[in-house]
Each structure stands twice: as C-alpha cells, then as structure tokens.
C-alpha positions, 0 to 999 in steps of 0.5 A: 150954456146960454141958459141953465136948464135947471134954474133958468139963469141966463149967461151974458153971452155977448160978454163971454164972447168978447172975453173969448176973443180977447184971449183967442179962445174958441167959443161953443154955446149950448143955446138949446134953451133959448133958440126959439124963445128969444131973438138971437142975432148970431152976427152980433155975437163972437161965438164959433159954434151954437147948438139948438134942438127942435123939440124945445120950440114945438118942432119935431123931436130928434132934430137939432142944429149946429151953427158953425161960424165961417171964420173957423175950420173943423174936420168932418166927424164922419167921412164918406158922403158930401152931405152937410157941406162935406161935414157929416156923411149920411142921409139927411132927415129932410122931414125933420129939417123942414119941420125944424125950420117951420117951427122956428119960423112960427116961434120967432113970429110969436115971440112977443105974445108967447113970452108975455103969456108964459111969463104971466103964467110963471109969475102966477105960479110963483105967487100961488106957491108963496101964498100956499107954502111958507118957507118956499123959495126959488132957485136962481135969478127967478125974477131977473135974468132968467128963462121965462119958461122955467121955475125952479122951486125949493120946498122945505124938506119934510117927510111929506115933501121928500117923495114929492117928485114921485107923487106928482108923477103918480098924479099925472103932473110932469115935472122934474127934480132938475134937468131932463138929462138927469130925470132918472137920478134921485141925487141932487144935481151939482147945480143945486149943490153949488147954489146951497154950498153943500147944504141942499139936503134941507130942501127938495128942488122941483123944476116946473116948465111952461109953454104957450099951451099951459093955462092958469087953470093947470097951475091951480090944479098943480097947486091944489095937488101940492097942498094935498101932498104936503 
C-alpha cells in the first residue's frame, strides 16, 4: 500500500521499487489512498501495477483503474471480447470512465489548495482533541510521513469510550474504527494490534477522515459531541 488506509502512514514507494528491481520482483502498489491526493509520476517509479479508485477523489463510485507497466506481460482475467486492450472482456462503463478521468483532472488541478486546506483542518482537530481529552494519542506518523486526509485517534479505554464508535454513528457522525473494509467488525484490526504490540485493549481507535468539503465548524461539532459522550 502506498498509504495505510487506517493510520495513514506513507510508504517510501520509490525505495521499495528499487528494492524490487534489485531482486527481480514484480511490484504492485495499492495507491487507492494517494491517487488524486498527491502528484504521482509513474514513469519515475519502478512499479509494475498500480490500482486506484474514483470515489476517493470525489469521482463516481464503483469505478477503478489498473495501471500496467508496458515492460510486463500478463494474461487476460476474462476472455471473450477485445475490450480493455484484450485484457478484460465485457462492456465498458463509459460514464464511469469519463467521470473518473474528469474527477482526477479536477483533483490534480486543485491539489495544492486542497492539501493545504485539509491539512489545516486535520491539525486543528488534533489540537482540539489534545486540549479536550487528557491521555489521547494519535496512531501512526500523524505529523510526519502521513496522509493529510486521515487522523487515527487513540482514546483511553473507559466504560464511556468503549461504545464510542456506535454512539458517534447514532449521533450522525461518520467515522470508523479502522479501515472501511472492516467497518462492520468489532474487533481491533491487525494494524492497531501490531502498533500496540498486543496491548491494544487499553485504547479505543477511531479514524477520522477529511475532505475539501469539511469545515472547522464541523470539527467543533464533533469535539463537542465527544465531550458529551466521554
């Protein structure tokens, strides 16, 4: 993964690509969290496959992209038609493809202003949480090499904070306990367990995500609700 979808840590993808090249390994990178949020020059990376998803940068849902380096040959997943350069048979989702491309074009053009705006909101929330909740901490490299769109917060575990995810959902605040892939799971993810060396039962992880449509007023609303709940 170019960026971890729970804690936001960024992988040094160029270094990994060089390591793969050294040992003749084929390299696929899940860039779902970063395509549309960072400028990415695939020519400068030693990567064979890259996947991305339109809904991550305000494009249509259900549309993704797979980049395949011209230096590698693969066989079709589904045979039959000549769609997708003979790689995948089936009628193409034209509206989705056009929407994906346009959303990526807009996201790329807005990158600098959006990254600055969203980073400011994320940092503001971290400050408000530190001031309001003694003992709160942040998972991953939250101030360093990390997604500006994700803040993974560790609340000390108490009787009140134990049901935090459920109560925030009831209050109409959309957060997750980890990745969206495991949003229905109640157990702590393997990522959080690894971070806390098996001692993750002392905290409650909540992942807050941000976009250009969020505001500091919304952050204030969330923090006020957390004060009520905790």
